[in-house]
N, C-alpha and C positions, 0 to 999 in steps of 0.2 A: 405251895412251897414245902419242900421235903424236910428241910432241917429247921426244927422248931425247938423251943425250950422245953415243951412238953414232950417227953420221950415217948409216952404212950401214943399221943396224937401222931407223932412222926412215924411210928411203926405202923399205925393204921393206914396212913397215906402211902407208905411203901408197899404194904400188902395190896392196897387197891391198885397201885400202878403196875404191879406184877401179876395180878390175878386175872379174873374174868375180864376186867376192863383194860387189860393190856391189848387194846384193839383200837380201831378207828371209829370215830363217831358214826359214820354212815352205815357201819354194820348193824348197829342197834336200831337206827331209823328204818332200815330195810326189814329187820326182824319184826319190829312193831307192825309194819305194813303187812307182812306175811300173816302175822297173828290176827290182825283186823279182818283180813279177807279169808281166814280159815285155811290157808295153805301151808302154814308153818310146819305141820307134821308130815307133809308130803315127802316121801323118800326121794332123795336126790343124790347125784354123784358129781363131785368136783375133781378135776385133775390138777396136780401141781407139776409144772415143767418149766424149763428155761428156754428162751428163744435163740440165744446165740452164745458162743464161747466168749470168755474175756478177751479183749483186745487191748494190749498194753502199749500200743503205738508202734514202737520199734520191733515188737515181737508179739506173737499171738498164741493162744492156747488152741490145741487140737482135740482136747478132751477135758472133761471135768471129773472131780472126785466128789461124790455126794457125801454130805456130813450134816449133822444136826438132828438126826432122827431120835436118838436117845433122849436128849433134853426136851424135845418136843413132846414125846410120849409121856415123859415124867410130868411136864406141865399140864398136859391134857388130863391125866389121871388125878392130879391134885387140885386143879382149879375148880372153885365153886363160888356161887354168888354169896356175898356177905352183906350184912346190914350196912356196912360202909359203902358198898357198891350201890345199893338201892338208894341210900341217902344222896350220893353224888348224882345219880340219874334223876332223882326227884327234884333236885335243885336246878336242873337245866331248864332254860326258858327259850322260847322261840323269839322271832322278831317283834311280836306284839306283846310279849311278856307272858304268854300262855305256856303251861307246862309242855315240854317237848314230848315227854312220855306219860301216858295215862296211868292212873292207879290200877286199872284193870290189867294193863300190860305188865306193869311192874309186879303185881301179885303173881301173874303167870311166870314171869322171869325168875322170881324168887324160888319157885319150886321146880322150874324146868331148865334153868340156865346153866347147863353143864354138858358133858360129853358122854353120858352113860349109854347113849344109843348110837355111838359112832363106831363104824368099822373102818379100819385103816389097812390098806395094802401098800407096800412100798418096796423100793430097791434098797437092800441093806447098805449101811454106811461103809465107806471105803471103796465102793465099786466105781469103776470107770463108767461115766454116763455121757450122754450126748443130747443136743438140742431137740426139743419137741417130744422127747420120750417122757411119758408120765413117770416121775420119780416117786410120787405118792398119790394114791387114789383114796378119796374120802367118800364113803357111802353113809348117809345119815339123814335124819329129818332136815328139811330145808333150813330151819332156824339154827340148828346146831352146826350144820355145815357152814352157814354164813358167819356165825359167831367165831368159828375156828380160823377163818381166812387170814386175818392180819397176823395173828400169832404164828400160824404155820409158816407164812412167808418169812417172817422175822427169824424164826428158828432154823429155817433151811437155807435161805438165800445167802446170808453172810457166812455161815460155816462152810458151805459148799464152795464159795468164792475163795476162802482162805485155804481150805484143804487143797484146792486146785493149785493155788500159788505155791504152797508148800511142796506139793508133788513135783512141780516143775523145778523148784530149787533143789530138791533131793536128786532129781534126774541130772541136773547140771553138775552136781558134785561127783558124778560117776561112782556112786556108792559110798561117799564119804559121810562123816558124822555131821549132823545139822543140829545146832542148839537154837531154839526159839527164845528170843529175849526182847520182845517188842511191847511188853506190858505197859511201860511208861508212855508210849505213844499210841496205844490202842484207844478206841473210842469208849471211854468209861468202863462199865462192867462188862462190855463186850470183849474186854481183854481175856476173860475166862473162856468165852466161846472161841476166841481166836487161838488160844493155847490148845484147847481140845482139838480143834480142827487141824491145827498145824501138826499135832502129834499123829493124827489119823493120816494126814497128807504126806508125811515123810520125815518130819523132825523126830530125832530120837529122844531129845530131852528138851526141857524148858526151864527158864529161870523163875517162872511163876510158881512159887512155893505152894500156895493154897490149892490151885487147880491140879498141880502135879500130885500132891498128896491125895486129893480126892480120887484121882484116876489110877493111883498105885504106881506112878512113874517117878523115880527119884529126880528131884530138881537139881540143877547144876548151876555153877557160877564161880567166879574167882573174886577179884577185887576191882575197884574203880581207881581212876587217877587221883581221886580225892584222898585215898589212903596214902599214896606216895606223897602228895602235896602236904598232907598233915605232918608227915615225918620230916619233910624238907623244912617246914616252918618251925618245928619244935624239937626235933630229935636228931638232926644231923644231915639227913639226905636220903637219896634213893636206895643206896646199899643197906642202910639201917632199916628202911621200910621193907625191903625184900627179906632181910634176915628175920624181922619180926613176923612176917607172914609165914616164913618157912618154919619158925619155931612153933607156931600155933598149928600149922597144917603140914607137918613134915612129909606125909605120904600123899598129899593132895596139892602139891605146890605147883601152881601154874601162875606165872608172873606177867603182869602187864608192863611192857618194856619201853613204851614210847612217850612217857611223861616229859622227859628231857631231850634225849637224843637216842634213837633206837640203836644205831650201830656203834656210836662212840661211848655211850653210857649204859643204856638199858641192857643190851646183850652181855657186855663184859661183866656188869654187876650180877646179872642173873647167873652167869657161868660160875662166878665166885661162890654164890650161894648154893648152886647145884653141887659144886665140888665139896662144900662143907656138909651138905646133906648126904652125899655119897659116902663120905668118910665115916658117917655115923650109921651107915647101913640102910639109908633111905634112898628111894628112887624118885627123883623129881618127875613131874608130869610134863612140863614144857613152858612155853611162853605164849603171850597173846599180842598181836599187832592190831592197832585200832586206828591208824592214820597213815597217810603217805601212799606211795606206790606199793600196794600190798604184795603184788607178785614179786617185784624186785627185792623188797625187804624180806620176804619169805625165803628167797634164794640165798641172800647174803646171811640171813640168820641161820639157815640150815648149814651153810658152809662153816660158820663160826662154831656152831654147836657140835658139828661133826669133828672138827679139828680138836675140840676140847674133850671128845670122847662121849658126847651125848647124842649119838646118831639116831637114837630112837625117840628123842624128845619130841612131843607134839608141838605143832605150831597152829595156834588158833587165830583165825582172821575174823575181823568185824569191821564195821563202818559202812553203812548204807549198801549192804550186799543184797543182790537179788539174783535170779537165775542167769540173766545175761552177763552181769558183772562177774559172777563166779565162772561162767564159761570163758570169759575173756582172761581172767586171772590164770586159769588152768592152761589155756592156750599159750599165754606169755611164758609161763613156767616151762612148758615143754620146749619152747623155742630158745629161751635164755639160759636155763639152768646149766646145760653142758658148758657154756662159756665160763662158768665159775667152778667147774669141776664137781658139780652136784648132779646126782642121778635124778632126773625129773620124776621117774616112776616112784622111786623111794620117797621123794619129797611129797608128791601128791598123796601117797598113802598115809602120811603123817598129819595132813591138814584137817583141822576142825573149822567148821563154818558157823559163826554166830550171826544169825539173821534176825533183824528186829523190825523196825518200822515198815520197811518195804514189803514184808510178808504179812504182818497183821493188819495192814491197811490195804492190801492188794494194790500196791502202788502201780499207777498207770491205768487201772480200771477198777474203781472202788465200789462197784455194785454189780450184782448179777441180775439180769432181767428175768427173774423167775416170776411166773404168773400162776393164778389159781382160777380155773375157768369151769363154769357149769357145762356138763356134757350130757346130763340126763336128769329128768324130773318125772315123777309118776303123775299120771292124770287122775281124775276123780274116780276112775274105775280101778285104780291101783296098777295100771299098766305103765311101764317105763317108756317115756318118750325121749328120743335123742334130742339134745339141744345143740344148736349151732350158733357160732358168732362169725359173721362174714366181715371181710375187710377188703379195701382196695389193694392191699398188699397180700398176694396169695399165701405167702409164708405165715401170715397171721390168722388164717382161717383155722378155727379150732377143729380138731378131730373129735367127732361126736360119739356118744354112746359108751356103755361099759366096755372096757378094753383089757387086753393082755399085752405083754411085751416079751419078746424073745430075742436072744442074741444068736446070730448065725455064725458058725465057725467054718472056715474053709477047709479043704482037704489037707492043708498044711497045719491046721490047728489054730490059725490066727483068726481073731474076730474080723468078719468081713462086712457085717451090717447088723443094725438093730431093726427088728420088725415089729410094727404096731398093728394089732388086729383086734377084732371083736372078741369079747371075753369067752364066747363059746367056741372059738376056733382052737385048733391044736396042730400047729405046723409040725411037720416031721422032716426027717432027713431026706425024704423023697424030693422030687422036683418041686421047686418053690418059685412062685411068681412074686416079684417085688415091684411096687408101684411108687413112683416119686410122690411125695406128700403134697406138693404144690402144683404139679403138672401131670394130671392123670394119664396123658398120652405117652408119658415117658416111663419106662420100666425095664426090668431085666429078668431073665429066667435063669435059675440055678438048677442044674441037673443034679441028680443024686450023687454022682461021682465028685461033685464040687463042694459038697457039704459033709462035714465030719460030725457035727453036733448042732442041735437046736436046744438052747438053754432058756427055760423060763426065768425071768429076772425078778418078778414081783413076788413078795412074801406076805402072807396074812399075819400082821403083828397085833392088831387090836380088833376085838369083836365085842360089840355092845359095851364099849367102854373099858373092857378088861384086856390086859395084855395076855396073849395066848402063845406067843413065840419069843424065844430068847433074842433080845436086841443085840447081844454081844457087847464086848468091851473094846477099848481102843486098840489093844493088841490084835484082836481078831479083825477089826476094821483095817488095820495096817496090812495084815496078811492077805485080805481080799484085794487091797490096792496092788500089792506086789504081784499077786497071781494074775490080775486083769492086765496090768502093764506088760507082763511077760508075754501075753497073748495078743498084744496090740501092735500093729504094724509100726516099724521104726519111723516111717514117714509121718504118721499121725502124731508121734511123740516129739517131733522136731520142735525146737524152741522158736524158730522163725519160719513163717510160711508153711505151716504143717499141711500135710495131705488131708483132703476132706474124707471124713468117715461117713458112710452112707446110713441114713435112717429112712426106712421105707414103710409103706402101708401094704397090708394084704389087699387083694382085689375087692373083697367084700367091704372092707372099711372104706376104701377109696370110693367105691360105688355109692355107699350110703352118704358119705360126706358131700360129694358133688351133686347128688340128687337133692339133698336138703338145701344146698346153696341155690340150685336151680329153682326149687319150689319157692324159696323166699324172694328170689329175683322176679318171679312171675306172680 
């Protein structure tokens, strides 16, 4: 139980839950087994990748945006075995009442249960990524690599899922402003991870004050219906509420206008307050709509605001928005606005989109199928041996051995394929052979004239537990996302039924993979 009367005890429990023991039980049982058989210090390599894009039912993703690497590395470099961890493991009993973990193992773990021998190569945050491509590669002693698995998956799966959703939302706005405000419906403390990922994925601002401050991004927000309700109950009504808000925030006045009746009360009262602000030399920001037919109300609100001389006032939309809803709203505005004498282009440029629960929960597909698989383990002679996992489903057969990842750009400068090969390969702009990852008889040849660039995607970030390269900040991750999307085919970026982006293997990796499969089968 986390919340106890003894504050010190509660803090100890919290540290234990977020430190080295932020893992699954079976990781420690495997590590003890490795230690017992003397293979815990064998150098190994594990790859992290996801198997398929999010599928939201009515619409599907054609790409993902990787996120979460910064917090993962921060956790890795700070986590260490504590006395409380050892005490918790000592208390564990098996079915017969015997200790699950031996004193010998726990003594070893106390001195060796960290990540000081870990090397990490990864694709930087904010980049466009695709299925089966290693997003992070861990090289470490087998025990350390195994201990890292659960936390790595936790730190990377959820943020990548949310950054992907946020990118699709941002794409749907056509370059509009997106405000993330899903904290109240996010899963616990994961709200902070969701905010960070949303900002990487395309939201410009968040209502989450603490995480925004930590990331150096100003938080944003206005007021709730409750403020208007309070004034209705005790101080006169909606107009008095708007005037009070304008008095306190004369240069940041954005009013929520749908507590009573948007068109008959909210907008007229907002216009009165805006005129009062204007007479005092202030420039009102605009209004927010949080219910009803948002497209129609945005058009009518724009009409009324323009007639009153506030043609530049912003109109913020909220209420269960996601990428498809935003696309539909914008389409309706383009079709309907001219009927009310409103320029649809001008209106669309004034819209702000407040996106909450559907973004921070990745509504429609709430989990990314990211996995962490063994691809190489050194033998007793210190030689790396490729590891394979086979499956009746060809797409689930692991790509073995130490690897590199390259992005191939066409002669038009657009990304045409991601290529996975062995680490000692170095693909060039010259002729390239690409092999289907699940069907080795299927492939294609790219001539030199068809390729403009071959870009390595993996960066060495951690060596022997120390950070050796700049992980970058949220703004830099955003810039990477924008640059990658600009070079991604429009068909892949579609909200519904996106075009398939190709991920291929080099002939050498394909040959190794299917030879190992054949050897196991025989």
